[in-house]
C-alpha positions as CSV (number, residue, x, y, z in Angstrom):
1,X,-38.3,148.9,-89.1
2,X,-37.9,147.2,-85.7
3,X,-38.4,143.6,-87.8
4,X,-35.5,144.4,-90.1
5,X,-33.1,145.5,-87.3
6,X,-34.1,142.4,-85.6
7,X,-33.4,140.2,-88.3
8,X,-30.3,141.9,-89.2
9,X,-28.7,141.5,-85.7
10,X,-29.8,137.6,-85.7
11,X,-28.0,137.2,-89.1
12,X,-25.0,139.3,-87.8
13,X,-24.5,137.1,-84.7
14,X,-25.2,134.0,-86.5
15,X,-22.4,134.9,-89.0
16,X,-20.3,135.3,-85.9
17,X,-21.3,132.0,-84.7
18,X,-20.0,130.5,-88.0
19,X,-16.9,132.6,-88.0
20,X,-15.9,131.2,-84.7
21,X,-16.8,127.8,-85.5
22,X,-14.5,127.8,-88.7
23,X,-11.6,128.9,-86.7
24,X,-12.0,126.2,-84.1
25,X,-13.0,123.5,-86.7
26,X,-9.8,121.4,-86.7
27,X,-8.2,121.3,-90.1
28,X,-7.1,117.6,-89.4
29,X,-8.7,114.4,-88.6
30,X,-5.7,113.8,-85.6
31,X,-6.0,117.5,-84.6
32,X,-7.8,118.4,-81.4
33,X,-8.8,121.7,-81.1
34,X,-9.6,122.5,-77.3
35,X,-12.7,124.6,-76.5
36,X,-11.2,126.5,-73.6
37,X,-7.3,126.8,-73.6
38,X,-5.5,124.5,-71.3
39,X,-3.2,126.4,-68.8
40,X,0.3,125.2,-67.7
41,X,2.2,126.7,-65.1
42,X,5.9,126.4,-66.3
43,X,7.0,124.8,-69.8
44,X,10.6,124.4,-69.3
45,X,13.4,122.5,-71.6
46,X,16.6,122.3,-72.5
47,X,18.4,123.9,-75.4
48,X,21.0,122.1,-77.7
49,X,23.9,123.1,-75.0
50,X,22.0,122.0,-72.0
51,X,20.4,125.4,-71.0
52,X,17.2,125.5,-69.5
53,X,14.6,127.3,-72.0
54,X,11.5,128.8,-70.1
55,X,8.5,129.5,-72.7
56,X,7.5,132.4,-70.3
57,X,10.9,134.2,-71.7
58,X,9.9,133.8,-75.1
59,X,8.0,136.4,-77.6
60,X,5.5,135.2,-80.1
61,X,2.0,134.9,-81.3
62,X,1.8,130.8,-81.6
63,X,4.2,128.4,-80.3
64,X,4.4,125.1,-81.2
65,X,6.0,122.4,-79.3
66,X,7.1,119.1,-81.5
67,X,8.1,116.2,-79.7
68,X,10.0,113.6,-81.8
69,X,12.6,111.2,-82.0
70,X,15.4,110.0,-84.2
71,X,14.0,106.6,-84.6
72,X,10.4,107.8,-85.5
73,X,9.8,107.4,-89.1
74,X,6.8,109.8,-89.0
75,X,8.9,112.4,-87.5
76,X,11.2,112.1,-90.4
77,X,8.4,113.1,-92.9
78,X,7.1,115.8,-90.5
79,X,10.1,117.7,-89.7
80,X,10.9,119.3,-93.2
81,X,7.1,120.7,-93.3
82,X,7.8,122.3,-89.6
83,X,11.2,123.9,-90.9
84,X,9.3,125.5,-93.7
85,X,6.7,126.4,-91.2
86,X,9.2,128.1,-89.2
87,X,9.8,131.0,-91.5
88,X,6.3,132.4,-91.2
89,X,6.3,135.5,-88.8
90,X,4.5,135.3,-85.5
91,X,5.1,131.6,-85.0
92,X,7.8,129.9,-82.7
93,X,8.4,125.9,-83.2
94,X,10.4,124.3,-80.5
95,X,11.3,120.6,-82.0
96,X,11.9,119.3,-78.9
97,X,13.6,115.6,-78.7
98,X,12.1,113.1,-76.1
99,X,14.6,110.1,-77.2
100,X,17.3,108.8,-75.0
101,X,19.3,109.9,-78.0
102,X,22.6,112.1,-77.7
103,X,23.2,115.2,-79.3
104,X,25.1,113.9,-82.3
105,X,22.1,111.5,-83.3
106,X,19.8,114.4,-83.2
107,X,22.2,116.5,-85.0
108,X,22.4,113.9,-88.1
109,X,18.9,113.4,-88.3
110,X,18.4,117.2,-88.7
111,X,21.5,117.2,-91.3
112,X,19.9,114.6,-93.2
113,X,16.6,115.9,-93.7
114,X,18.4,119.3,-94.6
115,X,16.7,121.3,-91.5
116,X,17.9,124.9,-91.6
117,X,15.4,127.0,-89.7
118,X,14.8,125.2,-86.4
119,X,17.0,124.4,-83.4
120,X,17.2,121.2,-81.4
121,X,15.7,120.9,-77.9
122,X,15.9,118.3,-75.5
123,X,13.2,116.9,-72.7
124,X,15.7,114.7,-71.0
125,X,14.0,113.9,-68.0
126,X,10.6,113.8,-69.8
127,X,9.1,116.5,-67.4
128,X,7.1,117.8,-70.8
129,X,6.3,114.2,-71.8
130,X,4.5,113.7,-68.3
131,X,3.1,117.4,-68.3
132,X,1.2,117.1,-71.5
133,X,0.6,113.3,-71.1
134,X,1.9,112.5,-74.5
135,X,1.0,109.1,-76.1
136,X,2.8,109.0,-79.2
137,X,5.0,110.5,-81.7
138,X,5.0,112.7,-83.7
139,X,2.9,115.0,-81.3
140,X,2.5,119.1,-81.8
141,X,1.4,121.0,-79.0
142,X,0.1,124.6,-80.3
143,X,0.1,127.1,-77.6
144,X,-1.5,130.9,-78.1
145,X,0.4,133.8,-77.1
146,X,-0.3,133.3,-73.3
147,X,1.3,130.0,-73.5
148,X,-1.8,128.3,-73.0
149,X,-2.7,125.0,-75.3
150,X,-5.3,125.6,-77.9
151,X,-4.8,122.6,-79.9
152,X,-2.7,119.2,-80.2
153,X,-2.0,117.1,-83.2
154,X,-1.0,113.4,-82.6
155,X,0.7,111.8,-85.6
156,X,2.3,113.1,-88.6
157,X,0.6,116.2,-90.8
158,X,1.6,118.4,-93.4
159,X,2.4,121.7,-92.1
160,X,2.0,123.6,-95.4
161,X,-1.6,122.2,-96.0
162,X,-4.0,125.6,-96.9
163,X,-6.5,124.6,-94.3
164,X,-4.0,124.4,-91.6
165,X,-2.3,127.5,-92.6
166,X,-6.0,129.5,-92.8
167,X,-6.4,127.8,-88.9
168,X,-3.2,129.1,-87.8
169,X,-3.3,132.3,-89.7
170,X,-6.6,133.3,-87.8
171,X,-4.3,133.4,-84.6
172,X,-1.5,135.6,-86.0
173,X,-4.0,138.6,-87.2
């Protein structure tokens, strides 16, 4: 009897390990999932009107900071996927323009792509570019509800991909 219980417990713990591994396995080749979340003191950027947005004052289960620029062709491909993903409950997406573009260029970019669910944000002084040590665009930083970085995607991805949706759903339940 003891042997059966031990085997069952071992099987149970192996299955838990596999579940944890499946959740942290990146759905994309250009995605890095952190083994341990990275903590940042303050994540502050500007909204369209120039007001400061502090992520501490936001309420969500998942935050996605997408860094883009109007001259970035891969950003044009990716933004409609983010626009669609924003409809999902529990996710708050902040598309942050890091170019030296003016507001009207950013607005034209969104209008041309028919972006309806997202707002435009700016990192005018590149504070977040430096904080996150960004190296290219688009880059998306995925933060948990404690606003800790759990993953980062460098380059364009399809956020409607089933693997990604399964991965992100593991944080929303």
